[in-house]
Every structure is written in C-alpha cells, then in structure tokens.
C-alpha positions as CSV (number, residue, x, y, z in Angstrom):
1,M,82.9,97.2,112.4
2,T,84.0,95.8,109.1
3,R,85.2,98.1,106.3
4,T,83.5,97.8,102.9
5,Y,84.8,98.9,99.6
6,R,82.8,100.2,96.6
7,L,83.8,98.3,93.5
8,L,82.5,98.4,89.9
9,G,81.1,95.2,88.5
10,A,81.0,93.7,85.0
11,D,77.5,95.1,84.7
12,R,78.9,98.6,85.3
13,R,77.0,98.8,88.6
14,F,78.7,99.6,92.0
15,Y,78.6,97.0,94.7
16,D,80.0,96.8,98.3
17,S,82.8,94.3,98.9
18,A,84.6,93.2,102.0
19,S,87.8,92.9,99.8
20,K,89.7,95.9,98.5
21,G,89.8,96.2,94.7
22,T,93.1,95.1,93.0
23,L,92.8,97.6,90.1
24,G,91.8,101.2,89.7
25,G,90.3,102.8,86.6
26,N,89.0,106.1,85.1
27,R,85.3,106.0,84.4
28,R,85.5,108.8,81.7
29,L,88.4,107.3,79.8
30,R,87.5,103.7,80.4
31,I,91.0,102.7,81.3
32,Y,92.1,100.4,84.2
33,G,95.5,99.8,85.7
34,R,97.4,98.9,88.8
35,L,96.8,101.0,92.0
36,D,100.4,102.1,92.0
37,C,100.4,103.2,88.3
38,P,102.9,106.1,88.0
39,N,100.7,107.8,85.4
40,A,97.6,107.7,87.5
41,L,99.4,108.7,90.6
42,R,100.9,111.7,88.8
43,W,97.4,112.9,87.7
44,I,95.9,112.3,91.2
45,A,98.8,114.4,92.7
46,K,97.8,117.3,90.3
47,G,94.2,117.1,91.6
48,H,92.7,115.4,88.6
49,Y,91.2,112.0,88.0
50,V,89.9,111.4,91.5
51,E,86.2,112.3,90.7
52,N,86.3,109.6,87.9
53,R,88.2,106.9,89.8
54,V,86.6,103.5,90.1
55,F,88.0,100.2,91.4
56,F,87.7,96.6,90.2
57,A,88.2,93.2,91.8
58,D,90.2,91.9,88.9
59,A,91.1,92.4,85.2
60,E,88.4,90.2,83.9
61,T,85.7,92.3,85.6
62,A,87.3,95.5,84.2
63,V,87.3,94.1,80.6
64,A,83.7,92.9,81.0
65,A,82.7,96.4,82.1
66,G,84.2,97.8,78.9
67,Y,87.5,99.1,80.1
68,R,90.9,98.7,78.4
69,P,94.3,98.2,80.1
70,C,96.7,101.0,80.8
71,A,99.5,101.3,78.3
72,I,101.9,102.4,81.1
73,C,101.5,99.9,84.0
74,L,99.9,97.0,82.2
75,R,102.0,97.1,79.0
76,A,101.7,93.4,78.1
77,D,97.9,93.4,78.5
78,W,97.7,96.6,76.5
79,L,99.7,95.1,73.6
80,R,97.3,92.1,73.6
81,F,94.4,94.5,73.6
82,K,95.8,96.4,70.7
83,A,96.3,93.1,68.8
84,G,92.6,92.3,69.3
85,E,93.2,89.7,72.0
86,T,91.5,89.6,75.4
87,P,93.6,91.4,78.0
88,G,94.3,90.0,81.4
89,R,94.9,86.5,80.3
90,A,98.3,85.0,79.5
C-alpha cells in the first residue's frame, strides 16, 4: 500500500500526493516555512499550531495560495517579501 500525503494547492484546496510536502505552514497565520523551522517546532512542542498545520509541495505553491515566508527559517525569502518582491525565487 502506497502512502499518500495531504497537501494544500495554489487554489487553497487539499489534494493527495504520493510525494511528501517540502514546506509546512500555518493556515490561520498564512505563513510557510521549512519543516525543521525552530519556531514552528517550539510551538508544536507546546501543543499549539498542529490544528492549523498545512503542507506545500514548494514555495511557489505556498505563495500562490496567499502565504508569506517565515522570517525565522526563510529569512532571505522574507526580506524579498518585505521589499515587495516574489519570495521563493533567487
């Protein structure tokens, strides 16, 4: 049996994928970041954040869905976002 993962698409709808998401996000705050983000892991350890957690295939999908990059784990993308540029692209 193949495992499937539930990811959020650019249209803000969930879909099943055979590939694991590369980024996690918070649906309420509309922020996305790395799966190992220290800030997100700290909140998850306290029992928060889990009910609003979503996953994305890539940064472009997260941005298209209306999410902004995390200022902690994706600092360069966040600075581009703050400057009015499209995050996730070098």
